[in-house]
C-alpha positions in Angstrom: 89.2 96.2 95.2 88.6 99.6 93.3 89.9 102.0 95.9 91.8 99.7 98.3 95.2 100.7 99.4 97.5 99.5 102.2 100.6 101.2 103.6 103.6 99.8 105.3 105.6 102.8 106.5 108.3 103.8 108.9 109.8 107.2 109.4 112.2 106.9 106.5 110.9 104.2 104.1 107.5 103.2 102.9 105.6 101.0 100.5 102.1 101.6 99.4 100.0 98.9 97.8 97.1 100.2 95.7 94.4 98.6 93.5 95.4 98.6 89.8 92.7 96.7 87.9 92.5 93.1 89.1 95.7 93.3 91.3 97.7 95.4 93.6 100.6 97.5 92.4 103.1 99.1 94.7 105.3 102.2 95.1 108.4 102.2 97.3 109.3 105.7 98.7 111.7 107.5 100.8 109.8 109.5 103.4 110.5 112.6 105.4 108.3 115.2 107.2 107.8 117.4 104.1 107.3 114.8 101.3 107.8 111.4 99.9 110.3 110.7 97.1 109.3 107.7 94.8 112.1 105.2 94.3 110.4 102.5 92.3 106.9 101.8 91.0 105.9 98.3 90.0 105.0 97.9 86.3 102.0 95.6 86.2 100.7 93.2 83.6 97.2 92.7 82.4 94.4 90.3 83.3 95.1 88.0 80.3 98.9 87.7 80.9 99.9 84.1 82.1 103.4 85.6 82.8 102.9 89.2 83.8 105.7 91.8 84.2 105.2 91.8 88.0 103.5 89.3 90.3 99.7 89.5 90.0 99.0 90.1 93.7 95.3 90.1 94.6 95.0 90.0 98.4 96.9 91.8 101.1 97.2 91.3 104.9 99.1 93.7 107.1 100.5 92.6 110.5 102.5 94.3 113.3 104.1 91.6 115.4 106.2 94.1 117.4 107.0 97.8 117.7 110.0 97.5 115.4 108.5 95.1 112.9 105.7 95.3 110.4 104.7 92.8 107.7 102.6 92.8 104.5 101.7 89.4 103.0 100.3 89.3 99.5 99.0 86.4 97.3 97.8 86.1 93.8 97.3 83.9 90.7 97.9 84.1 86.9 97.6 81.3 84.4 98.4 78.1 86.3 100.9 79.8 88.6 100.6 81.0 92.2 102.4 84.1 93.5 103.3 85.4 97.0 105.1 88.4 98.4 106.2 89.0 102.0 107.4 92.5 102.8 109.0 93.2 106.2 109.7 96.7 107.5 112.3 96.7 110.2 113.3 99.8 112.2 116.1 100.4 114.7 118.2 103.3 115.9 120.6 102.5 113.0 118.1 102.7 110.2 115.2 101.1 108.4 114.9 98.2 106.0 112.2 97.1 103.6 112.8 93.4 102.7 110.9 92.0 99.7 110.6 88.2 99.4 108.8 87.1 96.2 107.9 83.5 95.1 106.1 81.9 92.2 105.0 78.3 92.1 105.1 77.5 88.4 104.0 74.2 86.7 106.3 74.7 83.7 109.3 76.9 82.8 108.0 80.5 82.7 108.2 82.9 79.7 109.1 85.6 82.3 109.0 85.6 86.1 110.2 88.5 88.2 109.4 92.1 89.2 109.6 95.0 86.9 110.0 98.5 88.2 109.9 102.0 86.8 112.4 104.4 88.5 111.2 107.5 90.4 112.3 110.9 89.1 115.5 111.0 91.3 116.7 107.4 90.4 118.9 106.7 87.4 120.5 103.5 86.1 124.2 103.3 86.5 125.9 100.2 85.0 128.7 100.2 87.6 126.6 100.8 90.7 123.1 99.6 89.8 120.4 102.2 90.1 121.7 105.5 91.5 119.6 106.5 94.5 118.7 110.1 95.4 120.7 109.8 98.6 124.0 108.1 99.5 122.3 106.8 102.6 119.9 104.6 100.6 120.9 101.2 99.3 119.3 98.6 97.1 120.6 95.1 97.8 119.7 91.9 96.1 120.0 88.6 97.9 123.0 86.9 96.3 121.4 83.5 96.4 118.0 84.3 95.0 117.9 87.4 92.8 119.5 89.2 89.9 119.0 92.8 89.0 119.0 93.8 85.3 118.1 96.9 83.3 114.9 96.6 81.3 114.6 97.5 77.6 112.4 100.5 78.5 114.2 103.6 79.7 114.3 104.1 83.4 113.1 100.6 84.2 114.7 97.5 85.8 113.7 93.9 86.5 114.5 91.7 89.5 114.5 88.1 88.5 115.1 84.7 90.2 118.7 83.6 90.0 117.6 80.1 89.3 118.3 79.1 85.7 115.4 77.5 83.9 117.4 74.5 82.7 118.8 73.7 86.2 115.5 72.8 88.0 112.7 70.4 87.4 109.2 71.7 87.1 106.8 72.2 88.8 109.0 74.4 90.9 109.0 77.4 93.2 111.0 80.3 92.0 112.1 82.9 94.5 113.8 86.4 94.4 114.5 88.6 97.4 115.9 92.2 97.8 116.0 95.0 100.3 116.1 98.7 100.4 118.0 100.2 103.4 118.2 103.7 104.8 120.8 104.6 107.5 119.6 107.1 110.1 
């Protein structure tokens, strides 16, 4: 895994998965002809973390089922839990969408489960409007049924966590959180 990287990219949005120790980290970017602007970079945990700050994804598969659709599927393990991520890039004349769908199969209530991100240089936290994006054409949307977005204690960081309250489900359980980044063209 030392130098491995995988890219899922359209003309406006992209996500790059790259080796970071024993797992894959990822960077989500806005793309144009001249440059890429980083929106978010995952903040990873370490090899000894049973409940890392982001899912410990250790294998990647990229598929292209059609001209307007590309998929990345990732799997991993930490402690006694199993993790997955499906990322779908959809393109049309109206825009591009990166849809992230995470899951964790946990045998017991987790200390933490979710995805932690560091903002890119042009993104700022805004309590009224969530993260402020570098362009009004870019939107971050959480799935109302599965995900919550919260500021993290560290400056310029946020976490996406499952909406499921720990006390409301029986374990073992699968916890899921989903969000998308959208760019109008």
